[in-house]
Structures are given as structure tokens and as C-alpha cells.
LUMKEPA-171860 format. One line per 10 residues: number of its first residue (from 1); their letters; for each residue x, y, z of C-alpha. Coordinates in steps of 0.5 Angstrom, whole numbers, padded with zeros to 4 digits. Layout:
# LUMKEPA-171860
NUM = A = X Y Z; ...
END
This chain:
# LUMKEPA-171860
1 = XXXXXXXXXX = 0026 0007 0201; 0032 0008 0198; 0038 0011 0201; 0043 0016 0197; 0048 0021 0198; 0046 0028 0193; 0048 0035 0192; 0043 0041 0191; 0042 0048 0192; 0037 0050 0197
11 = XXXXXXXXXX = 0031 0054 0195; 0026 0055 0201; 0027 0054 0208; 0022 0054 0214; 0018 0051 0220; 0012 0047 0221; 0011 0050 0228; 0005 0046 0229; 0009 0039 0229; 0016 0042 0232
21 = XXXXXXXXXX = 0020 0041 0225; 0024 0044 0220; 0023 0043 0212; 0027 0045 0206; 0026 0045 0199; 0031 0046 0193; 0033 0042 0187; 0038 0036 0186; 0044 0037 0181; 0040 0032 0177
31 = XXXXXXXXXX = 0035 0036 0176; 0030 0033 0181; 0026 0037 0186; 0027 0035 0193; 0024 0037 0200; 0028 0035 0207; 0025 0034 0213; 0029 0036 0220; 0025 0034 0226; 0031 0033 0231
41 = XXXXXXXXXX = 0033 0040 0232; 0032 0043 0239; 0029 0050 0239; 0033 0055 0243; 0036 0062 0244; 0041 0065 0248; 0041 0071 0254; 0045 0074 0259; 0046 0069 0264; 0045 0075 0269
51 = XXXXXXXXXX = 0038 0076 0266; 0036 0069 0269; 0033 0070 0275; 0029 0076 0272; 0027 0072 0266; 0024 0065 0271; 0018 0068 0273; 0016 0072 0266; 0017 0065 0263; 0013 0061 0268
61 = XXXXXXXXXX = 0008 0056 0265; 0013 0055 0258; 0016 0049 0258; 0024 0050 0258; 0031 0049 0261; 0037 0054 0262; 0044 0051 0260; 0050 0054 0260; 0052 0057 0253; 0058 0054 0249
71 = XXXXXXXXXX = 0059 0060 0246; 0062 0067 0248; 0058 0073 0248; 0060 0078 0242; 0063 0084 0247; 0066 0078 0252; 0064 0082 0257; 0057 0077 0258; 0056 0070 0260; 0051 0067 0256
81 = XXXXXXXXXX = 0046 0062 0257; 0042 0057 0253; 0034 0057 0254; 0031 0051 0251; 0024 0050 0249; 0021 0043 0247; 0016 0047 0242; 0018 0052 0237; 0011 0056 0239; 0014 0056 0246
91 = XXXXXXXXXX = 0021 0059 0244; 0017 0065 0240; 0013 0066 0246; 0018 0066 0250; 0023 0071 0246; 0017 0076 0246; 0015 0076 0253; 0023 0077 0255; 0024 0082 0249; 0017 0087 0251
101 = XXXXXXXXXX = 0021 0086 0259; 0027 0089 0256; 0031 0083 0256; 0035 0082 0250; 0037 0076 0246; 0043 0076 0242; 0039 0070 0237; 0032 0070 0239; 0030 0074 0233; 0032 0070 0228
111 = XXXXXXXXXX = 0027 0064 0226; 0029 0057 0227; 0030 0055 0220; 0035 0061 0220; 0038 0059 0226; 0039 0052 0224; 0042 0054 0217; 0047 0059 0221; 0049 0054 0226; 0051 0049 0221
121 = XXXXXXXXXX = 0054 0054 0216; 0050 0052 0210; 0049 0057 0205; 0045 0055 0198; 0050 0049 0196; 0049 0043 0201; 0049 0036 0201; 0044 0031 0203; 0045 0024 0205; 0039 0019 0208
131 = XXXXXXXXXX = 0033 0015 0206; 0028 0018 0201; 0022 0016 0198; 0018 0019 0192; 0014 0026 0194; 0007 0028 0191; 0009 0036 0190; 0016 0034 0189; 0020 0029 0186; 0024 0026 0192
141 = XXXXXXXXXX = 0023 0027 0200; 0028 0026 0205; 0025 0024 0212; 0031 0024 0216; 0037 0027 0212; 0043 0029 0214; 0045 0036 0212; 0052 0039 0210; 0055 0045 0207; 0058 0044 0201
151 = XXXXXXXXXX = 0065 0048 0200; 0064 0048 0192; 0057 0049 0189; 0054 0043 0185; 0052 0045 0178; 0045 0046 0179; 0039 0049 0174; 0034 0051 0178; 0027 0051 0175; 0023 0059 0174
161 = XXXXXXXXXX = 0016 0060 0171; 0015 0067 0169; 0008 0070 0169; 0004 0076 0166; -0002 0077 0167; -0007 0082 0164; -0013 0085 0167; -0020 0089 0166; -0018 0096 0168; -0025 0097 0170
171 = XXXXXXXXXX = -0027 0091 0174; -0020 0088 0176; -0022 0081 0172; -0016 0077 0169; -0017 0076 0162; -0010 0073 0161; -0005 0069 0165; 0002 0068 0161; 0006 0062 0164; 0013 0061 0161
181 = XXXXXXXXXX = 0018 0056 0164; 0026 0055 0164; 0031 0052 0168; 0036 0058 0170; 0040 0056 0164; 0035 0059 0160; 0034 0053 0156; 0028 0048 0154; 0023 0054 0155; 0016 0051 0155
191 = XXXXXXXXXX = 0011 0057 0155; 0003 0057 0155; -0002 0063 0155; -0009 0062 0158; -0014 0067 0155; -0021 0069 0157; -0026 0070 0151; -0029 0076 0151; -0036 0077 0150; -0038 0075 0142
201 = XXXXXXXXXX = -0033 0069 0141; -0037 0063 0141; -0032 0058 0140; -0024 0059 0141; -0020 0059 0135; -0015 0053 0134; -0008 0054 0133; -0003 0048 0134; 0003 0050 0137; 0002 0057 0139
211 = XXXXXXXXXX = 0001 0056 0146; -0005 0060 0147; -0011 0056 0151; -0018 0060 0151; -0023 0060 0157; -0030 0061 0158; -0029 0064 0165; -0024 0068 0169; -0024 0062 0175; -0023 0056 0170
221 = XXXXXXXXXX = -0017 0060 0167; -0015 0062 0174; -0015 0054 0176; -0011 0052 0170; -0006 0057 0171; -0005 0054 0178; -0005 0046 0175; 0000 0049 0171; 0005 0052 0176; 0005 0045 0180
231 = XXXXXXXXXX = 0006 0042 0173; 0012 0046 0172; 0014 0045 0179; 0019 0052 0179; 0024 0053 0184; 0022 0061 0183; 0016 0065 0181; 0018 0072 0177; 0015 0077 0173; 0016 0084 0172
241 = XXXXXXXXXX = 0014 0088 0177; 0011 0082 0179; 0010 0083 0187; 0007 0090 0187; 0002 0088 0181; 0001 0081 0178; 0002 0077 0184; -0003 0081 0189; -0008 0081 0184; -0007 0073 0182
251 = XXXXXXXXXX = -0008 0073 0190; -0014 0077 0190; -0018 0074 0184; -0016 0067 0187; -0020 0070 0194; -0026 0073 0190; -0027 0067 0187; -0026 0062 0192; -0020 0058 0188; -0015 0055 0193
261 = XXXXXXXXXX = -0008 0060 0192; -0004 0054 0193; 0002 0055 0188; 0007 0052 0193; 0010 0045 0194; 0005 0045 0200; -0003 0045 0200; -0002 0052 0204; -0004 0058 0200; 0001 0062 0198
271 = XXXXXXXXXX = 0001 0069 0202; 0001 0076 0200; 0004 0082 0204; 0003 0089 0203; 0008 0095 0203; 0009 0098 0210; 0013 0099 0216; 0019 0101 0211; 0019 0094 0208; 0017 0093 0201
281 = XXXXXXXXXX = 0011 0088 0198; 0014 0081 0199; 0010 0074 0198; 0010 0067 0201; 0009 0061 0197; 0011 0055 0201; 0017 0051 0198; 0019 0056 0192; 0021 0063 0192; 0019 0069 0189
291 = XXXXXXXXXX = 0023 0074 0186; 0021 0081 0182; 0025 0081 0176; 0024 0089 0176; 0027 0090 0183; 0033 0085 0181; 0034 0089 0175; 0034 0095 0180; 0039 0093 0184; 0044 0090 0178
301 = XXXXXXXXXX = 0050 0094 0175; 0047 0096 0169; 0043 0103 0170; 0037 0105 0165; 0033 0111 0164; 0027 0108 0166; 0025 0101 0169; 0019 0099 0165; 0019 0093 0161; 0019 0096 0154
311 = XXXXXXXXXX = 0025 0100 0156; 0030 0095 0159; 0028 0090 0154; 0030 0095 0148; 0036 0096 0151; 0039 0089 0153; 0035 0085 0148; 0034 0090 0142; 0027 0089 0142; 0021 0089 0146
321 = XXXXXXXXXX = 0013 0089 0148; 0009 0087 0142; 0004 0094 0144; 0009 0099 0146; 0005 0105 0148; 0004 0107 0156; -0001 0110 0160; -0009 0111 0157; -0007 0110 0150; -0004 0103 0152
331 = XXXXXXXXXX = -0010 0101 0156; -0015 0103 0150; -0011 0099 0145; -0011 0093 0149; -0018 0094 0150; -0019 0094 0142; -0014 0088 0141; -0018 0084 0147; -0024 0085 0143; -0023 0084 0136
341 = XXXXXXXXXX = -0017 0079 0136; -0016 0075 0143; -0011 0070 0140; -0006 0077 0139; -0008 0079 0146; -0006 0072 0149; 0001 0073 0145; 0002 0080 0147; 0001 0077 0154; 0006 0071 0154
351 = XXXXXXXXXX = 0011 0075 0150; 0012 0080 0156; 0013 0073 0161; 0018 0071 0156; 0022 0078 0155; 0024 0077 0163; 0028 0071 0161; 0031 0074 0155; 0034 0079 0160; 0036 0075 0165
361 = XXXXXXXXXX = 0039 0071 0160; 0043 0077 0157; 0045 0080 0163; 0046 0075 0168; 0042 0078 0173; 0039 0071 0176; 0046 0068 0176; 0048 0074 0180; 0043 0073 0184; 0044 0065 0185
371 = XXXXXXXXXX = 0052 0067 0186; 0049 0072 0192; 0045 0067 0195; 0051 0062 0195; 0056 0067 0198; 0052 0070 0203; 0047 0064 0206; 0041 0068 0205; 0035 0065 0201; 0034 0068 0194
381 = XXXXXXXXXX = 0029 0072 0196; 0034 0076 0200; 0040 0075 0196; 0040 0083 0194; 0039 0086 0201; 0045 0089 0204; 0044 0088 0212; 0041 0082 0212; 0046 0079 0208; 0051 0082 0212
391 = XXXXXXXXXX = 0049 0079 0219; 0048 0072 0216; 0055 0072 0213; 0058 0075 0219; 0054 0071 0224; 0056 0065 0221; 0063 0067 0221; 0062 0068 0229; 0059 0061 0230; 0065 0059 0227
401 = XXXXXXXXXX = 0069 0061 0232; 0064 0059 0238; 0062 0067 0239; 0054 0069 0239; 0052 0075 0235; 0051 0082 0238; 0045 0084 0241; 0041 0088 0237; 0043 0095 0237; 0040 0100 0241
411 = XXXXXXXXXX = 0044 0105 0240; 0043 0111 0235; 0047 0111 0228; 0048 0117 0224; 0049 0114 0218; 0054 0113 0213; 0057 0120 0211; 0059 0121 0204; 0066 0121 0201; 0071 0127 0202
421 = XXXXXXXXXX = 0070 0132 0196; 0076 0136 0194; 0074 0143 0192; 0073 0143 0184; 0076 0148 0180; 0072 0150 0175; 0075 0151 0167; 0077 0147 0161; 0083 0143 0162; 0088 0139 0157
431 = XXXXXXXXXX = 0090 0132 0158; 0088 0130 0165; 0089 0123 0168; 0084 0120 0173; 0087 0116 0179; 0083 0111 0182; 0084 0108 0189; 0082 0101 0187; 0076 0098 0192; 0078 0104 0197
441 = XXXXXXXXXX = 0073 0102 0202; 0075 0095 0203; 0082 0096 0203; 0082 0101 0209; 0078 0095 0212; 0083 0090 0211; 0089 0094 0212; 0087 0098 0219; 0082 0091 0221; 0076 0096 0221
451 = XXXXXXXXXX = 0071 0090 0224; 0065 0090 0229; 0068 0084 0233; 0075 0088 0234; 0072 0094 0236; 0067 0092 0241; 0073 0088 0245; 0078 0093 0244; 0076 0096 0251; 0078 0090 0254
461 = XXXXXXXXXX = 0075 0083 0257; 0074 0081 0263; 0080 0078 0263; 0084 0083 0260; 0082 0089 0265; 0086 0094 0260; 0089 0094 0253; 0096 0097 0252; 0096 0102 0246; 0101 0097 0242
471 = XXXXXXXXXX = 0095 0092 0241; 0090 0097 0238; 0090 0101 0232; 0086 0108 0233; 0083 0111 0227; 0082 0118 0225; 0076 0119 0228; 0078 0116 0235; 0075 0109 0233; 0080 0103 0237
481 = XXXXXXXXXX = 0081 0096 0234; 0085 0091 0236; 0091 0088 0232; 0088 0081 0232; 0086 0080 0225; 0078 0081 0225; 0073 0077 0221; 0071 0083 0216; 0078 0084 0213; 0079 0076 0213
491 = XXXXXXXXXX = 0073 0076 0209; 0075 0081 0204; 0082 0079 0204; 0078 0072 0201; 0073 0076 0197; 0079 0080 0193; 0082 0073 0192; 0076 0070 0189; 0074 0076 0185; 0082 0075 0182
501 = XXXXXXXXXX = 0081 0068 0180; 0074 0069 0177; 0076 0075 0173; 0082 0071 0171; 0078 0065 0169; 0074 0070 0165; 0068 0070 0170; 0065 0077 0170; 0059 0075 0173; 0063 0072 0179
511 = XXXXXXXXXX = 0067 0078 0180; 0062 0083 0179; 0058 0079 0186; 0065 0079 0190; 0066 0086 0188; 0059 0089 0190; 0058 0085 0196; 0065 0088 0199; 0063 0095 0197; 0057 0094 0201
521 = XXXXXXXXXX = 0060 0093 0208; 0061 0101 0209; 0054 0103 0208; 0051 0097 0212; 0056 0099 0218; 0053 0106 0218; 0046 0104 0218; 0042 0103 0225; 0038 0097 0222; 0044 0093 0222
531 = XXXXXXXXXX = 0046 0090 0229; 0053 0091 0228; 0053 0098 0225; 0056 0104 0229; 0057 0111 0228; 0064 0110 0229; 0066 0104 0225; 0063 0108 0219; 0067 0114 0221; 0073 0110 0222
541 = XXXXXXXXXX = 0073 0108 0215; 0071 0115 0212; 0076 0118 0216; 0082 0114 0214; 0079 0115 0206; 0080 0122 0207; 0087 0122 0211; 0090 0119 0205; 0086 0122 0200; 0089 0129 0202
551 = XXXXXXXXXX = 0096 0126 0203; 0096 0123 0196; 0093 0131 0194; 0099 0133 0197; 0103 0129 0194; 0102 0130 0187; 0102 0137 0189; 0109 0137 0191; 0111 0133 0185; 0109 0139 0181
561 = XXXXXXXXXX = 0102 0137 0179; 0096 0141 0179; 0090 0137 0182; 0083 0139 0180; 0079 0136 0183; 0078 0130 0188; 0072 0125 0190; 0072 0120 0195; 0077 0115 0192; 0079 0119 0185
571 = XXXXXXXXXX = 0084 0124 0183; 0083 0128 0177; 0091 0131 0175; 0093 0135 0170; 0098 0131 0167; 0103 0135 0164; 0103 0132 0157; 0101 0135 0150; 0096 0134 0145; 0101 0130 0141
581 = XXXXXXXXXX = 0101 0125 0147; 0098 0118 0145; 0095 0114 0151; 0101 0109 0151; 0105 0116 0154; 0099 0117 0159; 0099 0110 0161; 0107 0109 0162; 0107 0116 0165; 0101 0115 0170
591 = XXXXXXXXXX = 0102 0108 0172; 0109 0110 0174; 0107 0116 0178; 0101 0111 0181; 0107 0106 0183; 0111 0112 0187; 0105 0114 0190; 0103 0107 0193; 0110 0106 0195; 0109 0113 0199
601 = XXXXXXXXXX = 0104 0111 0203; 0106 0104 0204; 0111 0107 0208; 0107 0112 0211; 0102 0107 0213; 0108 0102 0216; 0112 0108 0220; 0105 0110 0223; 0101 0104 0224; 0106 0098 0223
611 = XXXXXXXXXX = 0101 0095 0218; 0102 0093 0211; 0098 0097 0206; 0093 0094 0201; 0091 0101 0199; 0093 0101 0191; 0092 0107 0187; 0092 0106 0180; 0091 0110 0173; 0084 0110 0171
621 = XXXXXXXXXX = 0083 0114 0165; 0086 0119 0160; 0081 0125 0158; 0084 0130 0152; 0079 0136 0155; 0076 0136 0161; 0071 0141 0163; 0068 0142 0170; 0062 0147 0170; 0061 0153 0175
631 = XXXXXXXXXX = 0055 0153 0180; 0050 0157 0177; 0051 0164 0179; 0055 0162 0185; 0062 0167 0187; 0066 0165 0192; 0063 0169 0198; 0060 0173 0193; 0066 0178 0193; 0072 0176 0189
641 = XXXXXXXXXX = 0068 0174 0183; 0071 0168 0183; 0067 0162 0181; 0066 0155 0185; 0066 0149 0181; 0060 0144 0181; 0062 0138 0185; 0060 0131 0182; 0059 0134 0175; 0063 0134 0169
651 = XXXXXXXXXX = 0064 0133 0162; 0070 0130 0158; 0074 0128 0152; 0076 0121 0154; 0082 0118 0150; 0082 0111 0149; 0088 0106 0148; 0087 0106 0141; 0087 0114 0140; 0080 0115 0139
661 = XXXXXXXXXX = 0076 0120 0143; 0069 0120 0146; 0065 0125 0150; 0064 0123 0157; 0059 0125 0162; 0058 0125 0170; 0054 0128 0174; 0051 0133 0169; 0044 0133 0165; 0046 0128 0160
671 = XXXXXXXXXX = 0046 0123 0165; 0040 0125 0169; 0034 0121 0169; 0030 0127 0170; 0033 0130 0164; 0029 0130 0157; 0032 0127 0150; 0032 0135 0148; 0036 0137 0154; 0041 0130 0154
681 = XXXXXXXXXX = 0043 0130 0146; 0044 0138 0146; 0049 0138 0152; 0053 0132 0149; 0053 0136 0142; 0056 0142 0145; 0061 0138 0149; 0063 0136 0143; 0064 0142 0140; 0067 0146 0145
691 = XXXXXXXXXX = 0072 0139 0146; 0074 0139 0138; 0076 0146 0138; 0069 0150 0135; 0069 0157 0137; 0063 0161 0140; 0060 0163 0134; 0059 0155 0132; 0057 0154 0139; 0052 0160 0139
701 = XXXXXXXXXX = 0049 0158 0132; 0049 0151 0134; 0044 0153 0140; 0039 0158 0136; 0039 0152 0131; 0036 0147 0137; 0031 0153 0139; 0029 0154 0132; 0028 0146 0131; 0024 0146 0138
711 = XXXXXXXXXX = 0019 0151 0135; 0018 0148 0128; 0016 0142 0132; 0021 0137 0135; 0018 0129 0136; 0014 0129 0143; 0019 0123 0145; 0025 0129 0146; 0021 0133 0150; 0018 0128 0156
721 = XXXXXXXXXX = 0020 0128 0163; 0021 0121 0166; 0020 0121 0174; 0019 0116 0179; 0013 0116 0184; 0016 0113 0190; 0009 0113 0193; 0002 0113 0191; 0000 0120 0188; -0006 0121 0193
731 = XXXXXXXXXX = -0001 0121 0198; 0002 0127 0196; -0002 0133 0200; 0002 0139 0202; 0005 0140 0194; 0003 0137 0188; 0010 0136 0183; 0009 0136 0176; 0009 0128 0175; 0004 0127 0181
741 = XXXXXXXXXX = 0000 0132 0177; 0001 0127 0171; 0000 0121 0175; -0007 0124 0177; -0009 0125 0171; -0007 0118 0168; -0012 0115 0174; -0007 0112 0178; -0009 0110 0185; -0005 0106 0190
751 = XXXXXXXXXX = 0001 0106 0184; 0007 0107 0184; 0013 0108 0178; 0016 0112 0173; 0011 0118 0170; 0012 0121 0163; 0010 0128 0162; 0010 0134 0158; 0010 0141 0159; 0004 0145 0156
761 = XXXXXXXXXX = 0001 0151 0157; -0003 0148 0162; 0003 0145 0166; 0005 0138 0166; 0000 0133 0163; 0002 0125 0161; 0006 0124 0155; 0001 0119 0153; -0005 0124 0154; -0003 0131 0152
771 = XXXXXXXXXX = -0009 0135 0151; -0006 0142 0151; -0001 0146 0147; 0007 0144 0148; 0010 0150 0152; 0016 0151 0148; 0019 0157 0153; 0019 0152 0159; 0024 0147 0155; 0028 0153 0153
781 = XXXXXXXXXX = 0028 0155 0160; 0029 0149 0163; 0032 0144 0159; 0036 0149 0153; 0039 0155 0157; 0042 0152 0163; 0046 0146 0159; 0049 0152 0154; 0050 0157 0160; 0054 0152 0164
791 = XXXXXXXXXX = 0059 0151 0158; 0059 0158 0156; 0061 0160 0162; 0067 0155 0163; 0069 0158 0156; 0068 0166 0158; 0063 0167 0152; 0060 0173 0153; 0054 0173 0147; 0050 0168 0151
801 = XXXXXXXXXX = 0046 0171 0157; 0043 0168 0163; 0034 0167 0162; 0030 0164 0157; 0025 0163 0152; 0020 0167 0157; 0024 0170 0161; 0030 0173 0157; 0032 0180 0161; 0031 0184 0156
811 = XXXXXXXXXX = 0035 0181 0150; 0032 0177 0144; 0035 0170 0145; 0033 0168 0138; 0036 0174 0135; 0042 0173 0138; 0043 0180 0142; 0045 0177 0148; 0049 0179 0154; 0052 0175 0160
821 = XX = 0050 0177 0166; 0053 0174 0173
END
């Protein structure tokens, strides 16, 4: 054997319960894959020492020893004991028995590998030292390594395999499998696609360098695919909608044909776990990770109108699938292509696999995934989870302080409430400035020491029967926290510093990782699925946020400024500047206002709480015009005739630093995913008219023109609704929403996803399989009029009435005889 010291990145961790050892796999910075075996770790978990007597008879027959724990309990009020077991399986049996008997454990639910990593403080990057030998399914095997955490990540390039399959929709048989392999820098591509020859093709067409390989049956195709994965030795298997379609299909077909589904770094079969119990579908491939590119994209910072591969690829890459149709039309087209040109069919399949890498490369999403895993300590497949990530990173910090994790939560958590909304004032306003608290919730946590441990111990420990008020901080909701610096505020302070350093280096991806992780902490503290979640913790954050938002509003009012609206961490203020004011004038005046307000808040927090303030209000953007539409047909108390403004929905004419103006919409139809292209485009066009000073007649002419164009026949793509099914269409029994009707017409069973449909004389029909004439009156009523009326009502224009194409209430919409009816 050889001996050496290496740096790498951890990909997979697990336990061999039959031989009582842990195994870890990953890749070294020199590009070699590794497997490390840990056989000296002793399986154990903790319980309350007061429960030892009750636990003893329950564990009779299970070899174990009880030891005083070196860890404090989370609350500081219990004395813990550590139960140690000779075998991993005994540990699991014991934990299950005690849990069923109502004897809790703070760490018994942790899997052995997870407990080992948490105790050693190992995140993604790790050091490996010891003897090694060549491996059969990895490059190097370390039988007795020393594993240590790395403070700074090594420049490791993981290897990914993107997979796409094409099936016969009638029989379920797999016709083609595309396999594209690359490192995590998305260089050094290698791509192949296996295609089963369709009936009538006697011999394959030879095209050197194409990567297309023909097979005479599905069995040899699957065997070649598995051999290809083992040869490439990827750390990560991925693909678009991979866990909800491709992976389970591959597992099912291998099982049906008697082929070992051994895709991993051990002889064991890969396993698929169906969705259920509130959990998404998942997979286990020993030694590797499975990451669904669709799920990662949904979790990322960029939003898309829908999450089909075609849509995202067009938006991100400017190019898409070879066959871009959808639904039955797509199936028919692919069936025809397969039968007539299996080579082109294979290229289509391979193209889908390669597009995933293009999206990952352009968006940086896979690097984001690695960064989150390295930061939180969870493995790659859990990198985008909030609760698991929080529990791991917080648990590691507790272990550094020799404190055990909290016992699993047995209390009801009401959930994280929404932010404070200031009553919006409907109307059209000039020269509005938007002020925004930078990372409001994280800075509140940091300023007021909002921390699970500080809260749990604020009531006193055995050595502290009572804690005086000058040692605690009381939030507006009554929650109490120790003043001693807490874990969570310290984590956030570190994240702020790291984010600032990343942004100064121009590393926007790393900066985003820190930002979204910090912002997730509030939601985690408000959910019962997190062992540290408590209603009072989340309430402390929102009650402080409400206090400072209202105080800031009042400060602006005292200074003579009109506050139009406020939402959670933002205030919309009439600046008092004229239309001739440049962006620099906005910036100068508003930055000075923000500085004065920050000084006021700092003094207030110091005088009231004796704390340093980390709250920071800043001038965010300038609007030359700002419109808040009214709630439809809603009056204040139905008496005064004063319209209420629509919260979380507005349009604006944003002034850029170079003096250009552009329409910006938040929360209105133009940015809603279920709005058609017709409604989206119309709203932007009407706002542009209003903001540029056009009058009522031009506004009305444009609406008439849109209706005339609609009736003359606009492209179907302008009329498509896109709505997502969160459960299969057959699960809807009490009612049948239009998207469900369309999905059933497409023959969907057991499928979820985005449904595209058009409204016809027969109701909703699939966009790819429409049979009935389009119901243009529906689009006037549902897409054109709501958009036009909301804007016209703000302007006080009376030539446009409520109603629509079919229900126009006694006035002819297209002839222009209209009357405003409120």
C-alpha cells in the first residue's frame, strides 16, 4: 500500500450496517475518485439521564453501555447520558424502542454517517490522510483514513453525467438513452446515445464521431448504458425531471428485464423511493448523488414562465430542443421521427442531456449547489433544503460548544407569518423613491440576538434559578433572549462578511449563496418540521420588523414626505422632486434621507435596548411614475366610495442611472405565470401609454385595437394558459379545474407538471390538441378587460366600463359606447 495526504470533496456518506463501518466517497483535487472506510467509530446516542432507569428494561437483550455525557443539554436543564452500542443495527433498534416508549433522544434520529460528520465538523471539503490502494469502482480506496475538515475548499472538479431517455409511450419500453459526461467546470464533454433499432431497420447506419450507437433490443441498450456510467465514474447523476421520470423508468425497466441496476460505486442496486408522506421522490445510488436539474433550477434565483426544458433552455441559452412541440403533437412527431430516422431520434435524445449542462454552465447553478453543500455541511442532494441545512449548520456550531442538539420539537408551531403591509394608496404618483432595508430579517436576528439557544436558556438553568432583565432582550411579541452572543447571530455576521468579500472579488455566485441561506433562517424558525422552530422565535423577528417599519414610516411623515405603501422591508415615498430631476439628484437626496433615518434608528435601538444596530435602510430605486391599482370593485367600508389599493401589486416607470425609462411591474398580471401572453403584453403596453402621458382616447383606441386583433385571429401562443399540477389529474375529485381537464384530455395519469391549455367554446382544451373554436369572449372578459379597467380606474377615465365580450352589461364594448360602473 501507498501512504499520502490529500484534499477532496465529499460526495456520498453511508453506513455498512452489516459490517459496522462507515464509508465516504468523493473526488480528490487531482481528479481521482476515492472511497474511504471508517471502522473505528462507535455507534451511540444520548438520552436524558432521568430516563435511564425506564430505558434499561426496554433495552434488555441489546448490548450497550451507558456513559456520562461530555455534552450539555440544549436547554441547560437536563443531564444527558450517552448510550453506546457494539453494532449499528442495535443502535437503530434501541432508538426505535425508546422513541415508541416516549423516551426522546436529541441525536438518535441522526444517521451514523451524519453523526460522524457533524461530530468531526466535516462539510463538503475534507482532508484525507493514510494508506491507500487502487479500487475496482473508484480510483483509490483508503481502508483506515484520518478524515479532517478543511477550512478552505480545495479546487475539486466533480464529474457529472446528464441522462435523458426516450420511451414508447404505449408500452413503456425505452427506445433511447443519452449520456453526456463532463466535469463541474463543464469542460471535456463526452457524449453518447444508445438507440434501439426500430422495426424495419436491419443494420445500423455508421456515422463516425456522432456518438450514436444502435442496439437490437432494449436489454442490450440498458446493459450498455450501465456499463457507460461505470466507465465514466461520475460523482453526480442528473437530468431534467430526472427523479420524476427518467430514473424511476430506468429502475422499472431494469427490474422487468432482470438487469442489475448497479449504477453506483458498489455492487448494490440503485434504489428509487416514490413521493409520499410530504416528501419528494428520491433515489439512492451508492457512492454517487442524484440531483434533478429541474428541481435545482426551481430553487435558483432566476424565475421562468414555466419549467419545461424547452422554455428554460431558450431563456438561458437562446436555443432549445430539436423537437419543441408539446403534448400529443410532440409524441406523434417523435414516433414518426423514430420510425423514419432513428439516427436523428438519437441526436434529439442526446441534445436534451447536453442542454442540462448548458443551463448549469450559464447559470452557475451546479456551483451554487456545491457552495451550499460546503457551507452547510449537508450532502449535494440536500443542498437546496432549508430545514436540513439549518439543522446541520446549527448542530455543528452546538457541537463546537459541547452542547447537544435540541430534542425533536414536540410543540405546535403556528408558522412564519407574513411581513407587515402598510395600507396602499391607489393612484398614479410622480417621482417616487423606493427605500429598502438591506436583509431586514437577518439584520434583526443579528441586532437583537434572536437565537434558539439564547431563547431556550433565557428562563434560567439549574445554576441560574433566575435571570435578571438586564441580561435579557425582550421582543415586541414577548419572546425573551439572553444577551450573551448567540450562535445564529454569529453565523449571520460571518455570512455577511463572507458575502461582502465575495462581491468585492466579483464572485456573484458565492455572494448569492450567503444571501439566500441567511434569508431562509426566518422561515425555518417558523416551521414545526425544524427541531429548533418555535412560534415565538419567528414572531420575534416579524414583530421587530413591524416596529421598525412603522417607526420609519412615521419618521418620513414627520419630515414632510408622503409614504404611499410599505411591504415587509420596503417603503415607497413621494420624493418631492420634479420631472426634470436626474437619477443622480434622486440618489443624492434619498441617500441622505436614508443616512439620517439609519442614524435615528441606531440611536433609538441603543437607548431602548442598549444594543448596536445592524439595520440599514438604503435608497434602492427611483420611479418617474408609480401606479397602485385599486382592488376590483372594493370600497372602504362600502360607504365612503374611497377605493382600497391592491397590496403587493403595482406598476412603475423606472428611472435608470443613464436617464432611460422602462416599465416595471410587480405582482400584477404581466408577471403572473398563469397570465396569457395576450394579457401580459397588453398590460405593459397600456402602462407605457399612461406613463408616457397618453390620454384616455389613445388608451381606449389601443384596447379596441387589441380586441379587433384578437377577433381577427392572433397566434394561439398568445392565448395559452400555463398552470402547474401539483398532483396527478386523477387525484382531483371534488372539482375539475381547467388545467386538470386539459391534462386528462392529454391522457396524463400519475403525472405532475405544467399544463398548457387554450379556452375554447368547449372550455379548456390542451394547446397541443385543440379541437373546438377559440372562445374570444372569454379572453376579453378574463384577460383584456381586467387589465384595462384596473389602470383606467386609477386615472379616473370613464369611457371604459366593467364587464366584457360576453357580459358587457348593456354597452357595446367594441363600438366604444362604454360607461364606468362602480
